[in-house]
ChimeraX commands (.cxc) that place a marker at each C-alpha (Angstrom):
marker #1 position 117.95,50.06,69.42 radius 0.5
marker #1 position 117.38,46.58,68.91 radius 0.5
marker #1 position 118.41,44.31,71.37 radius 0.5
marker #1 position 120.01,40.88,70.80 radius 0.5
marker #1 position 122.46,38.77,72.87 radius 0.5
marker #1 position 125.22,36.01,73.09 radius 0.5
marker #1 position 126.96,34.25,75.55 radius 0.5
marker #1 position 130.22,35.65,76.71 radius 0.5
marker #1 position 133.29,34.04,78.11 radius 0.5
marker #1 position 135.61,35.47,80.58 radius 0.5
marker #1 position 138.53,34.22,82.44 radius 0.5
marker #1 position 138.06,32.13,85.76 radius 0.5
marker #1 position 139.09,34.81,88.17 radius 0.5
marker #1 position 136.66,37.75,86.50 radius 0.5
marker #1 position 133.05,38.08,87.15 radius 0.5
marker #1 position 131.08,40.63,84.99 radius 0.5
marker #1 position 127.22,41.60,85.01 radius 0.5
marker #1 position 127.43,40.93,81.14 radius 0.5
marker #1 position 124.49,38.41,80.69 radius 0.5
marker #1 position 124.39,35.34,78.55 radius 0.5
marker #1 position 121.23,34.75,76.26 radius 0.5
marker #1 position 119.71,34.23,72.74 radius 0.5
marker #1 position 120.96,33.81,69.27 radius 0.5
marker #1 position 122.91,37.02,67.71 radius 0.5
marker #1 position 121.54,38.50,64.74 radius 0.5
marker #1 position 124.45,37.84,62.76 radius 0.5
marker #1 position 126.73,34.86,63.93 radius 0.5
marker #1 position 130.45,36.12,64.73 radius 0.5
marker #1 position 133.02,34.41,62.49 radius 0.5
marker #1 position 136.67,33.25,63.52 radius 0.5
marker #1 position 137.81,32.56,67.01 radius 0.5
marker #1 position 137.54,35.02,69.90 radius 0.5
marker #1 position 139.98,32.84,71.93 radius 0.5
marker #1 position 143.64,34.36,72.69 radius 0.5
marker #1 position 146.05,31.96,70.73 radius 0.5
marker #1 position 143.64,30.77,68.19 radius 0.5
marker #1 position 144.98,30.34,64.71 radius 0.5
marker #1 position 146.16,33.23,63.07 radius 0.5
marker #1 position 143.61,35.13,60.63 radius 0.5
marker #1 position 144.30,35.12,57.04 radius 0.5
marker #1 position 145.58,37.99,55.27 radius 0.5
marker #1 position 143.00,40.69,55.05 radius 0.5
marker #1 position 141.50,40.84,51.21 radius 0.5
marker #1 position 139.15,43.17,49.41 radius 0.5
marker #1 position 135.84,41.92,48.86 radius 0.5
marker #1 position 132.30,43.49,47.63 radius 0.5
marker #1 position 130.24,45.61,50.45 radius 0.5
marker #1 position 126.91,44.27,51.47 radius 0.5
marker #1 position 125.92,47.04,53.79 radius 0.5
marker #1 position 124.13,49.83,52.48 radius 0.5
marker #1 position 126.51,53.07,52.76 radius 0.5
marker #1 position 127.52,56.20,51.01 radius 0.5
marker #1 position 130.98,55.16,51.84 radius 0.5
marker #1 position 133.65,54.16,49.03 radius 0.5
marker #1 position 135.51,51.48,49.47 radius 0.5
marker #1 position 135.28,48.21,51.18 radius 0.5
marker #1 position 133.79,48.43,54.69 radius 0.5
marker #1 position 133.61,44.57,55.47 radius 0.5
marker #1 position 136.15,42.65,57.26 radius 0.5
marker #1 position 137.18,39.38,56.69 radius 0.5
marker #1 position 136.47,38.11,60.08 radius 0.5
marker #1 position 133.90,40.69,61.52 radius 0.5
marker #1 position 133.31,40.83,65.29 radius 0.5
marker #1 position 132.29,44.48,65.94 radius 0.5
marker #1 position 129.88,46.10,63.38 radius 0.5
marker #1 position 128.61,49.75,63.21 radius 0.5
marker #1 position 125.73,50.42,61.17 radius 0.5
marker #1 position 124.04,53.98,60.24 radius 0.5
marker #1 position 125.79,55.42,63.37 radius 0.5
marker #1 position 124.70,59.14,63.91 radius 0.5
marker #1 position 125.78,61.17,66.92 radius 0.5
marker #1 position 124.52,64.38,68.22 radius 0.5
marker #1 position 125.52,66.68,70.76 radius 0.5
marker #1 position 122.16,68.75,71.53 radius 0.5
marker #1 position 120.95,70.06,68.19 radius 0.5
marker #1 position 124.37,69.44,66.41 radius 0.5
marker #1 position 124.55,66.54,64.26 radius 0.5
marker #1 position 128.26,65.75,64.80 radius 0.5
marker #1 position 128.63,62.62,62.90 radius 0.5
marker #1 position 126.40,60.99,60.16 radius 0.5
marker #1 position 125.60,57.39,58.91 radius 0.5
marker #1 position 128.55,55.80,59.81 radius 0.5
marker #1 position 128.95,51.96,58.77 radius 0.5
marker #1 position 131.99,50.06,59.09 radius 0.5
marker #1 position 133.17,46.46,60.07 radius 0.5
marker #1 position 136.01,45.66,62.57 radius 0.5
marker #1 position 137.79,42.44,61.96 radius 0.5
marker #1 position 139.77,40.37,64.81 radius 0.5
marker #1 position 143.57,40.96,65.61 radius 0.5
marker #1 position 143.82,43.95,62.82 radius 0.5
marker #1 position 144.86,47.67,63.32 radius 0.5
marker #1 position 142.63,49.99,61.94 radius 0.5
marker #1 position 143.50,53.89,61.50 radius 0.5
marker #1 position 140.95,56.59,61.62 radius 0.5
marker #1 position 142.21,59.72,59.90 radius 0.5
marker #1 position 140.94,63.18,58.80 radius 0.5
marker #1 position 140.77,66.78,59.57 radius 0.5
marker #1 position 140.21,68.14,62.72 radius 0.5
marker #1 position 136.46,68.30,63.82 radius 0.5
marker #1 position 135.60,65.45,61.44 radius 0.5
marker #1 position 134.38,62.74,64.07 radius 0.5
marker #1 position 137.27,60.58,64.38 radius 0.5
marker #1 position 137.09,60.58,68.24 radius 0.5
marker #1 position 133.41,61.09,68.44 radius 0.5
marker #1 position 133.16,57.66,66.58 radius 0.5
marker #1 position 136.00,55.98,68.75 radius 0.5
marker #1 position 134.18,56.98,72.07 radius 0.5
marker #1 position 130.85,55.27,70.43 radius 0.5
marker #1 position 132.43,51.81,70.36 radius 0.5
marker #1 position 133.03,51.74,74.19 radius 0.5
marker #1 position 130.11,54.12,75.19 radius 0.5
marker #1 position 132.32,56.74,76.53 radius 0.5
marker #1 position 129.75,59.37,75.09 radius 0.5
marker #1 position 127.52,58.26,77.53 radius 0.5
marker #1 position 129.28,60.66,79.90 radius 0.5
marker #1 position 128.14,63.72,77.82 radius 0.5
marker #1 position 124.68,64.70,78.81 radius 0.5
marker #1 position 123.76,66.29,75.69 radius 0.5
marker #1 position 124.94,63.36,73.53 radius 0.5
marker #1 position 122.98,61.19,71.61 radius 0.5
marker #1 position 123.80,57.90,69.76 radius 0.5
marker #1 position 121.63,56.27,67.05 radius 0.5
marker #1 position 122.03,53.69,64.69 radius 0.5
marker #1 position 123.53,50.07,65.98 radius 0.5
marker #1 position 126.93,48.90,66.99 radius 0.5
marker #1 position 127.33,45.33,67.78 radius 0.5
marker #1 position 129.85,43.12,69.61 radius 0.5
marker #1 position 129.80,39.25,68.79 radius 0.5
marker #1 position 126.16,40.15,67.75 radius 0.5
marker #1 position 124.99,41.92,70.65 radius 0.5
marker #1 position 124.03,45.46,70.44 radius 0.5
marker #1 position 126.00,47.54,72.90 radius 0.5
marker #1 position 123.51,50.19,73.24 radius 0.5
marker #1 position 120.59,47.82,74.75 radius 0.5
marker #1 position 119.41,48.75,78.03 radius 0.5
marker #1 position 120.96,45.59,79.91 radius 0.5
marker #1 position 124.32,46.30,78.76 radius 0.5
marker #1 position 126.81,47.37,81.58 radius 0.5
marker #1 position 129.04,49.89,80.21 radius 0.5
marker #1 position 131.91,48.65,82.83 radius 0.5
marker #1 position 131.56,45.32,81.30 radius 0.5
marker #1 position 131.54,46.76,77.81 radius 0.5
marker #1 position 134.86,48.53,78.85 radius 0.5
marker #1 position 136.24,45.44,79.96 radius 0.5
marker #1 position 136.10,44.21,76.52 radius 0.5
marker #1 position 136.74,47.32,74.67 radius 0.5
marker #1 position 139.67,49.12,76.41 radius 0.5
marker #1 position 140.90,52.97,76.03 radius 0.5
marker #1 position 144.17,54.60,75.75 radius 0.5
marker #1 position 143.56,58.38,75.64 radius 0.5
marker #1 position 145.65,61.24,73.82 radius 0.5
marker #1 position 147.59,62.16,76.95 radius 0.5
marker #1 position 148.88,59.62,79.46 radius 0.5
marker #1 position 146.74,59.40,82.43 radius 0.5
marker #1 position 148.27,57.34,84.98 radius 0.5
marker #1 position 146.62,57.35,88.27 radius 0.5
marker #1 position 147.99,58.74,91.56 radius 0.5
marker #1 position 148.90,55.31,92.45 radius 0.5
marker #1 position 152.11,52.77,92.28 radius 0.5
marker #1 position 152.88,51.20,89.03 radius 0.5
marker #1 position 151.46,48.07,90.10 radius 0.5
marker #1 position 148.49,49.34,91.36 radius 0.5
marker #1 position 147.71,51.40,87.95 radius 0.5
marker #1 position 147.78,47.97,86.61 radius 0.5
marker #1 position 145.68,46.02,89.02 radius 0.5
marker #1 position 143.20,48.46,89.12 radius 0.5
marker #1 position 142.24,47.77,85.31 radius 0.5
marker #1 position 141.69,44.36,86.47 radius 0.5
marker #1 position 139.84,44.89,89.71 radius 0.5
marker #1 position 137.51,47.37,88.41 radius 0.5
marker #1 position 136.28,44.80,85.75 radius 0.5
marker #1 position 136.02,41.77,88.44 radius 0.5
marker #1 position 139.08,40.17,89.02 radius 0.5
marker #1 position 138.43,37.69,92.08 radius 0.5
marker #1 position 141.53,35.80,92.15 radius 0.5
marker #1 position 144.32,35.50,95.08 radius 0.5
marker #1 position 147.47,37.85,94.96 radius 0.5
marker #1 position 149.43,35.57,93.50 radius 0.5
marker #1 position 147.03,35.35,90.25 radius 0.5
marker #1 position 147.18,39.39,90.41 radius 0.5
marker #1 position 150.92,39.39,90.65 radius 0.5
marker #1 position 151.08,37.37,87.52 radius 0.5
marker #1 position 148.41,39.18,85.81 radius 0.5
marker #1 position 150.16,42.37,86.46 radius 0.5
marker #1 position 153.50,41.15,85.24 radius 0.5
marker #1 position 151.79,39.83,81.98 radius 0.5
marker #1 position 150.15,42.95,81.29 radius 0.5
marker #1 position 152.99,45.02,81.75 radius 0.5
marker #1 position 155.40,42.64,79.67 radius 0.5
marker #1 position 153.01,42.78,77.18 radius 0.5
marker #1 position 153.22,46.83,77.04 radius 0.5
marker #1 position 156.74,46.05,76.59 radius 0.5
marker #1 position 157.71,47.76,79.99 radius 0.5
marker #1 position 158.40,45.22,82.30 radius 0.5
marker #1 position 162.39,45.57,82.06 radius 0.5
marker #1 position 162.21,48.93,83.05 radius 0.5
marker #1 position 159.77,48.74,86.02 radius 0.5
marker #1 position 160.27,45.48,87.39 radius 0.5
marker #1 position 162.41,46.61,90.22 radius 0.5
marker #1 position 160.35,49.87,91.35 radius 0.5
marker #1 position 156.73,48.45,90.93 radius 0.5
marker #1 position 155.86,50.18,94.31 radius 0.5
marker #1 position 157.04,53.79,92.81 radius 0.5
marker #1 position 154.38,55.86,91.48 radius 0.5
marker #1 position 153.47,56.04,87.82 radius 0.5
marker #1 position 153.99,59.66,87.77 radius 0.5
marker #1 position 158.03,58.99,88.35 radius 0.5
marker #1 position 157.74,57.19,84.60 radius 0.5
marker #1 position 158.61,59.32,81.45 radius 0.5
marker #1 position 155.92,60.37,79.11 radius 0.5
marker #1 position 156.37,57.56,76.96 radius 0.5
marker #1 position 156.78,54.92,79.77 radius 0.5
marker #1 position 153.40,56.16,81.45 radius 0.5
marker #1 position 151.57,55.98,78.14 radius 0.5
marker #1 position 152.66,52.36,78.25 radius 0.5
marker #1 position 151.85,52.04,81.63 radius 0.5
marker #1 position 148.16,53.28,80.29 radius 0.5
marker #1 position 148.21,50.63,77.59 radius 0.5
marker #1 position 149.28,47.72,80.14 radius 0.5
marker #1 position 146.49,48.89,82.44 radius 0.5
marker #1 position 143.82,48.75,79.41 radius 0.5
marker #1 position 145.05,45.33,78.72 radius 0.5
marker #1 position 145.01,44.11,82.44 radius 0.5
marker #1 position 141.12,43.42,81.67 radius 0.5
marker #1 position 141.71,40.89,78.94 radius 0.5
marker #1 position 139.93,43.09,76.44 radius 0.5
marker #1 position 138.88,42.12,72.59 radius 0.5
marker #1 position 139.69,45.70,71.08 radius 0.5
marker #1 position 141.80,48.44,72.34 radius 0.5
marker #1 position 140.75,52.10,71.34 radius 0.5
marker #1 position 143.43,54.40,71.11 radius 0.5
marker #1 position 142.83,58.18,70.54 radius 0.5
marker #1 position 145.93,59.88,69.28 radius 0.5
marker #1 position 148.31,57.85,71.73 radius 0.5
marker #1 position 151.43,59.50,70.48 radius 0.5
marker #1 position 150.57,63.12,70.11 radius 0.5
marker #1 position 152.36,64.09,73.21 radius 0.5
marker #1 position 155.49,61.94,72.71 radius 0.5
marker #1 position 158.81,62.54,71.18 radius 0.5
marker #1 position 159.98,60.56,68.41 radius 0.5
marker #1 position 161.61,57.81,70.03 radius 0.5
marker #1 position 158.49,57.22,72.45 radius 0.5
marker #1 position 156.50,57.07,69.60 radius 0.5
marker #1 position 158.38,54.42,67.91 radius 0.5
marker #1 position 158.05,52.30,70.99 radius 0.5
marker #1 position 154.14,52.77,70.81 radius 0.5
marker #1 position 154.10,51.76,67.17 radius 0.5
marker #1 position 156.10,48.69,67.59 radius 0.5
marker #1 position 153.99,47.84,70.50 radius 0.5
marker #1 position 150.72,48.24,68.61 radius 0.5
marker #1 position 152.39,45.76,65.83 radius 0.5
marker #1 position 153.24,43.32,68.88 radius 0.5
marker #1 position 149.71,43.51,70.42 radius 0.5
marker #1 position 147.79,42.97,67.27 radius 0.5
marker #1 position 148.70,39.03,67.60 radius 0.5
marker #1 position 145.85,39.21,70.68 radius 0.5
marker #1 position 144.03,42.25,70.11 radius 0.5
marker #1 position 141.92,44.29,67.53 radius 0.5
marker #1 position 143.53,48.02,67.65 radius 0.5
marker #1 position 141.68,51.00,66.22 radius 0.5
marker #1 position 143.68,54.12,66.43 radius 0.5
marker #1 position 143.06,57.88,65.78 radius 0.5
marker #1 position 145.68,59.68,64.38 radius 0.5
marker #1 position 146.58,62.69,62.68 radius 0.5
marker #1 position 149.99,61.63,61.23 radius 0.5
marker #1 position 149.36,60.02,57.83 radius 0.5
marker #1 position 153.06,58.19,57.80 radius 0.5
marker #1 position 151.93,56.73,61.10 radius 0.5
marker #1 position 148.70,55.55,59.71 radius 0.5
marker #1 position 150.53,53.97,56.89 radius 0.5
marker #1 position 153.36,52.60,58.86 radius 0.5
marker #1 position 150.87,50.79,61.70 radius 0.5
marker #1 position 147.55,49.89,60.11 radius 0.5
marker #1 position 145.98,46.93,58.09 radius 0.5
marker #1 position 142.97,49.36,57.00 radius 0.5
marker #1 position 142.29,52.99,56.70 radius 0.5
marker #1 position 139.05,54.90,57.33 radius 0.5
marker #1 position 139.16,58.48,56.19 radius 0.5
marker #1 position 136.60,61.02,57.61 radius 0.5
marker #1 position 135.72,64.13,56.27 radius 0.5
marker #1 position 133.44,67.10,57.52 radius 0.5
marker #1 position 130.66,69.49,56.05 radius 0.5
marker #1 position 130.09,72.89,57.92 radius 0.5
marker #1 position 126.58,74.46,57.60 radius 0.5
marker #1 position 125.71,77.93,57.27 radius 0.5
marker #1 position 125.63,78.31,61.12 radius 0.5
marker #1 position 128.98,76.91,61.26 radius 0.5
marker #1 position 128.28,73.18,62.76 radius 0.5
marker #1 position 130.35,70.56,61.85 radius 0.5
marker #1 position 129.22,67.31,60.64 radius 0.5
marker #1 position 131.63,64.22,60.01 radius 0.5
marker #1 position 131.27,61.60,57.67 radius 0.5
marker #1 position 133.17,58.33,56.39 radius 0.5
marker #1 position 134.03,59.11,52.90 radius 0.5
marker #1 position 136.47,55.78,52.34 radius 0.5
marker #1 position 137.35,52.66,53.99 radius 0.5
marker #1 position 139.93,50.00,52.66 radius 0.5
marker #1 position 143.06,48.30,52.93 radius 0.5
marker #1 position 145.76,51.15,54.10 radius 0.5
marker #1 position 148.20,50.27,51.18 radius 0.5
marker #1 position 145.51,50.77,48.68 radius 0.5
marker #1 position 144.11,53.93,50.15 radius 0.5
marker #1 position 147.18,55.68,50.38 radius 0.5
marker #1 position 148.41,54.67,46.91 radius 0.5
marker #1 position 145.00,54.62,44.95 radius 0.5
marker #1 position 142.34,56.19,46.74 radius 0.5
marker #1 position 138.67,55.88,45.30 radius 0.5
marker #1 position 137.59,59.26,46.49 radius 0.5
marker #1 position 138.62,62.76,45.33 radius 0.5
marker #1 position 138.40,63.84,48.81 radius 0.5
marker #1 position 140.75,61.25,50.14 radius 0.5
marker #1 position 143.36,61.83,47.38 radius 0.5
marker #1 position 143.05,65.71,48.33 radius 0.5
marker #1 position 143.61,64.94,52.08 radius 0.5
marker #1 position 146.59,62.53,51.68 radius 0.5
marker #1 position 148.28,64.82,49.24 radius 0.5
marker #1 position 148.01,67.81,51.38 radius 0.5
marker #1 position 145.70,69.84,49.41 radius 0.5
marker #1 position 143.29,70.08,52.58 radius 0.5
marker #1 position 143.11,69.37,56.29 radius 0.5
marker link #1:1,2 radius 0.2
marker link #1:2,3 radius 0.2
marker link #1:3,4 radius 0.2
marker link #1:4,5 radius 0.2
marker link #1:5,6 radius 0.2
marker link #1:6,7 radius 0.2
marker link #1:7,8 radius 0.2
marker link #1:8,9 radius 0.2
marker link #1:9,10 radius 0.2
marker link #1:10,11 radius 0.2
marker link #1:11,12 radius 0.2
marker link #1:12,13 radius 0.2
marker link #1:13,14 radius 0.2
marker link #1:14,15 radius 0.2
marker link #1:15,16 radius 0.2
marker link #1:16,17 radius 0.2
marker link #1:17,18 radius 0.2
marker link #1:18,19 radius 0.2
marker link #1:19,20 radius 0.2
marker link #1:20,21 radius 0.2
marker link #1:21,22 radius 0.2
marker link #1:22,23 radius 0.2
marker link #1:23,24 radius 0.2
marker link #1:24,25 radius 0.2
marker link #1:25,26 radius 0.2
marker link #1:26,27 radius 0.2
marker link #1:27,28 radius 0.2
marker link #1:28,29 radius 0.2
marker link #1:29,30 radius 0.2
marker link #1:30,31 radius 0.2
marker link #1:31,32 radius 0.2
marker link #1:32,33 radius 0.2
marker link #1:33,34 radius 0.2
marker link #1:34,35 radius 0.2
marker link #1:35,36 radius 0.2
marker link #1:36,37 radius 0.2
marker link #1:37,38 radius 0.2
marker link #1:38,39 radius 0.2
marker link #1:39,40 radius 0.2
marker link #1:40,41 radius 0.2
marker link #1:41,42 radius 0.2
marker link #1:42,43 radius 0.2
marker link #1:43,44 radius 0.2
marker link #1:44,45 radius 0.2
marker link #1:45,46 radius 0.2
marker link #1:46,47 radius 0.2
marker link #1:47,48 radius 0.2
marker link #1:48,49 radius 0.2
marker link #1:49,50 radius 0.2
marker link #1:50,51 radius 0.2
marker link #1:51,52 radius 0.2
marker link #1:52,53 radius 0.2
marker link #1:53,54 radius 0.2
marker link #1:54,55 radius 0.2
marker link #1:55,56 radius 0.2
marker link #1:56,57 radius 0.2
marker link #1:57,58 radius 0.2
marker link #1:58,59 radius 0.2
marker link #1:59,60 radius 0.2
marker link #1:60,61 radius 0.2
marker link #1:61,62 radius 0.2
marker link #1:62,63 radius 0.2
marker link #1:63,64 radius 0.2
marker link #1:64,65 radius 0.2
marker link #1:65,66 radius 0.2
marker link #1:66,67 radius 0.2
marker link #1:67,68 radius 0.2
marker link #1:68,69 radius 0.2
marker link #1:69,70 radius 0.2
marker link #1:70,71 radius 0.2
marker link #1:71,72 radius 0.2
marker link #1:72,73 radius 0.2
marker link #1:73,74 radius 0.2
marker link #1:74,75 radius 0.2
marker link #1:75,76 radius 0.2
marker link #1:76,77 radius 0.2
marker link #1:77,78 radius 0.2
marker link #1:78,79 radius 0.2
marker link #1:79,80 radius 0.2
marker link #1:80,81 radius 0.2
marker link #1:81,82 radius 0.2
marker link #1:82,83 radius 0.2
marker link #1:83,84 radius 0.2
marker link #1:84,85 radius 0.2
marker link #1:85,86 radius 0.2
marker link #1:86,87 radius 0.2
marker link #1:87,88 radius 0.2
marker link #1:88,89 radius 0.2
marker link #1:89,90 radius 0.2
marker link #1:90,91 radius 0.2
marker link #1:91,92 radius 0.2
marker link #1:92,93 radius 0.2
marker link #1:93,94 radius 0.2
marker link #1:94,95 radius 0.2
marker link #1:95,96 radius 0.2
marker link #1:96,97 radius 0.2
marker link #1:97,98 radius 0.2
marker link #1:98,99 radius 0.2
marker link #1:99,100 radius 0.2
marker link #1:100,101 radius 0.2
marker link #1:101,102 radius 0.2
marker link #1:102,103 radius 0.2
marker link #1:103,104 radius 0.2
marker link #1:104,105 radius 0.2
marker link #1:105,106 radius 0.2
marker link #1:106,107 radius 0.2
marker link #1:107,108 radius 0.2
marker link #1:108,109 radius 0.2
marker link #1:109,110 radius 0.2
marker link #1:110,111 radius 0.2
marker link #1:111,112 radius 0.2
marker link #1:112,113 radius 0.2
marker link #1:113,114 radius 0.2
marker link #1:114,115 radius 0.2
marker link #1:115,116 radius 0.2
marker link #1:116,117 radius 0.2
marker link #1:117,118 radius 0.2
marker link #1:118,119 radius 0.2
marker link #1:119,120 radius 0.2
marker link #1:120,121 radius 0.2
marker link #1:121,122 radius 0.2
marker link #1:122,123 radius 0.2
marker link #1:123,124 radius 0.2
marker link #1:124,125 radius 0.2
marker link #1:125,126 radius 0.2
marker link #1:126,127 radius 0.2
marker link #1:127,128 radius 0.2
marker link #1:128,129 radius 0.2
marker link #1:129,130 radius 0.2
marker link #1:130,131 radius 0.2
marker link #1:131,132 radius 0.2
marker link #1:132,133 radius 0.2
marker link #1:133,134 radius 0.2
marker link #1:134,135 radius 0.2
marker link #1:135,136 radius 0.2
marker link #1:136,137 radius 0.2
marker link #1:137,138 radius 0.2
marker link #1:138,139 radius 0.2
marker link #1:139,140 radius 0.2
marker link #1:140,141 radius 0.2
marker link #1:141,142 radius 0.2
marker link #1:142,143 radius 0.2
marker link #1:143,144 radius 0.2
marker link #1:144,145 radius 0.2
marker link #1:145,146 radius 0.2
marker link #1:146,147 radius 0.2
marker link #1:147,148 radius 0.2
marker link #1:148,149 radius 0.2
marker link #1:149,150 radius 0.2
marker link #1:150,151 radius 0.2
marker link #1:151,152 radius 0.2
marker link #1:152,153 radius 0.2
marker link #1:153,154 radius 0.2
marker link #1:154,155 radius 0.2
marker link #1:155,156 radius 0.2
marker link #1:156,157 radius 0.2
marker link #1:157,158 radius 0.2
marker link #1:158,159 radius 0.2
marker link #1:159,160 radius 0.2
marker link #1:160,161 radius 0.2
marker link #1:161,162 radius 0.2
marker link #1:162,163 radius 0.2
marker link #1:163,164 radius 0.2
marker link #1:164,165 radius 0.2
marker link #1:165,166 radius 0.2
marker link #1:166,167 radius 0.2
marker link #1:167,168 radius 0.2
marker link #1:168,169 radius 0.2
marker link #1:169,170 radius 0.2
marker link #1:170,171 radius 0.2
marker link #1:171,172 radius 0.2
marker link #1:172,173 radius 0.2
marker link #1:173,174 radius 0.2
marker link #1:174,175 radius 0.2
marker link #1:175,176 radius 0.2
marker link #1:176,177 radius 0.2
marker link #1:177,178 radius 0.2
marker link #1:178,179 radius 0.2
marker link #1:179,180 radius 0.2
marker link #1:180,181 radius 0.2
marker link #1:181,182 radius 0.2
marker link #1:182,183 radius 0.2
marker link #1:183,184 radius 0.2
marker link #1:184,185 radius 0.2
marker link #1:185,186 radius 0.2
marker link #1:186,187 radius 0.2
marker link #1:187,188 radius 0.2
marker link #1:188,189 radius 0.2
marker link #1:189,190 radius 0.2
marker link #1:190,191 radius 0.2
marker link #1:191,192 radius 0.2
marker link #1:192,193 radius 0.2
marker link #1:193,194 radius 0.2
marker link #1:194,195 radius 0.2
marker link #1:195,196 radius 0.2
marker link #1:196,197 radius 0.2
marker link #1:197,198 radius 0.2
marker link #1:198,199 radius 0.2
marker link #1:199,200 radius 0.2
marker link #1:200,201 radius 0.2
marker link #1:201,202 radius 0.2
marker link #1:202,203 radius 0.2
marker link #1:203,204 radius 0.2
marker link #1:204,205 radius 0.2
marker link #1:205,206 radius 0.2
marker link #1:206,207 radius 0.2
marker link #1:207,208 radius 0.2
marker link #1:208,209 radius 0.2
marker link #1:209,210 radius 0.2
marker link #1:210,211 radius 0.2
marker link #1:211,212 radius 0.2
marker link #1:212,213 radius 0.2
marker link #1:213,214 radius 0.2
marker link #1:214,215 radius 0.2
marker link #1:215,216 radius 0.2
marker link #1:216,217 radius 0.2
marker link #1:217,218 radius 0.2
marker link #1:218,219 radius 0.2
marker link #1:219,220 radius 0.2
marker link #1:220,221 radius 0.2
marker link #1:221,222 radius 0.2
marker link #1:222,223 radius 0.2
marker link #1:223,224 radius 0.2
marker link #1:224,225 radius 0.2
marker link #1:225,226 radius 0.2
marker link #1:226,227 radius 0.2
marker link #1:227,228 radius 0.2
marker link #1:228,229 radius 0.2
marker link #1:229,230 radius 0.2
marker link #1:230,231 radius 0.2
marker link #1:231,232 radius 0.2
marker link #1:232,233 radius 0.2
marker link #1:233,234 radius 0.2
marker link #1:234,235 radius 0.2
marker link #1:235,236 radius 0.2
marker link #1:236,237 radius 0.2
marker link #1:237,238 radius 0.2
marker link #1:238,239 radius 0.2
marker link #1:239,240 radius 0.2
marker link #1:240,241 radius 0.2
marker link #1:241,242 radius 0.2
marker link #1:242,243 radius 0.2
marker link #1:243,244 radius 0.2
marker link #1:244,245 radius 0.2
marker link #1:245,246 radius 0.2
marker link #1:246,247 radius 0.2
marker link #1:247,248 radius 0.2
marker link #1:248,249 radius 0.2
marker link #1:249,250 radius 0.2
marker link #1:250,251 radius 0.2
marker link #1:251,252 radius 0.2
marker link #1:252,253 radius 0.2
marker link #1:253,254 radius 0.2
marker link #1:254,255 radius 0.2
marker link #1:255,256 radius 0.2
marker link #1:256,257 radius 0.2
marker link #1:257,258 radius 0.2
marker link #1:258,259 radius 0.2
marker link #1:259,260 radius 0.2
marker link #1:260,261 radius 0.2
marker link #1:261,262 radius 0.2
marker link #1:262,263 radius 0.2
marker link #1:263,264 radius 0.2
marker link #1:264,265 radius 0.2
marker link #1:265,266 radius 0.2
marker link #1:266,267 radius 0.2
marker link #1:267,268 radius 0.2
marker link #1:268,269 radius 0.2
marker link #1:269,270 radius 0.2
marker link #1:270,271 radius 0.2
marker link #1:271,272 radius 0.2
marker link #1:272,273 radius 0.2
marker link #1:273,274 radius 0.2
marker link #1:274,275 radius 0.2
marker link #1:275,276 radius 0.2
marker link #1:276,277 radius 0.2
marker link #1:277,278 radius 0.2
marker link #1:278,279 radius 0.2
marker link #1:279,280 radius 0.2
marker link #1:280,281 radius 0.2
marker link #1:281,282 radius 0.2
marker link #1:282,283 radius 0.2
marker link #1:283,284 radius 0.2
marker link #1:284,285 radius 0.2
marker link #1:285,286 radius 0.2
marker link #1:286,287 radius 0.2
marker link #1:287,288 radius 0.2
marker link #1:288,289 radius 0.2
marker link #1:289,290 radius 0.2
marker link #1:290,291 radius 0.2
marker link #1:291,292 radius 0.2
marker link #1:292,293 radius 0.2
marker link #1:293,294 radius 0.2
marker link #1:294,295 radius 0.2
marker link #1:295,296 radius 0.2
marker link #1:296,297 radius 0.2
marker link #1:297,298 radius 0.2
marker link #1:298,299 radius 0.2
marker link #1:299,300 radius 0.2
marker link #1:300,301 radius 0.2
marker link #1:301,302 radius 0.2
marker link #1:302,303 radius 0.2
marker link #1:303,304 radius 0.2
marker link #1:304,305 radius 0.2
marker link #1:305,306 radius 0.2
marker link #1:306,307 radius 0.2
marker link #1:307,308 radius 0.2
marker link #1:308,309 radius 0.2
marker link #1:309,310 radius 0.2
marker link #1:310,311 radius 0.2
marker link #1:311,312 radius 0.2
marker link #1:312,313 radius 0.2
marker link #1:313,314 radius 0.2
marker link #1:314,315 radius 0.2
marker link #1:315,316 radius 0.2
marker link #1:316,317 radius 0.2
marker link #1:317,318 radius 0.2
marker link #1:318,319 radius 0.2
marker link #1:319,320 radius 0.2
view
């Protein structure tokens, strides 16, 4: 993959192995600072990337770009030629039938597929103009900027406080205890959990309900001050009330982060996302499945007037 670089800025209390260097291939647009002026409303525009996907794959203020991404697990071509852009402070939903590569693509965005020995990723994914698969990229430093929340709540066997503090420490936090206390409180507050746990921070994360555990995992993910939060079906194991809390939380977090969510719940995608990507799957004569991005665009437009027949069939329940 092509190697590029840019200067990264991190809070004073963080030390990462990410390097600063030359000019990016594509200059980022918009401001990357928390508290920056709000991004104007999303609008459709003509796409400039070469792709077979219909709709509009371009973001108004792109800072993470996937170009011709392919994923292989051994001989199985799991995901084919995915290109799209991710803009600042937007929620993107990835929908499609089981086995179409939604979670596989999500895991590419912070190199979680690195842990799978047979996995191979080709193409190019950049974050602020820097290829995230370049040799000198530290995956831990990348995951500080691109956090992840998994399908099932996975708190560590630690106290509520230490669960969140770990998210900062593993990514290089080097501040005094008072700064860590403030960071933990801020992250838990952002995750809409503070009022429920402020008097029991020393208790185990396992003592919380399922919905609370998932919000604790979100607090842990945002404790490292990321740019992007990836969520892989974060509500699939939760009841409707806990699901609503997570959806409301996503809307609140959008003012500070970009969020990419994989969901099988099309109503959820319609409620929470600005843009939606619909993936489908081809199955060859050997039963091997290859996912592909069929359509990508503003959520309201995709759900009310899809441009591709497969998208219409999926959202109307005729397959998938």
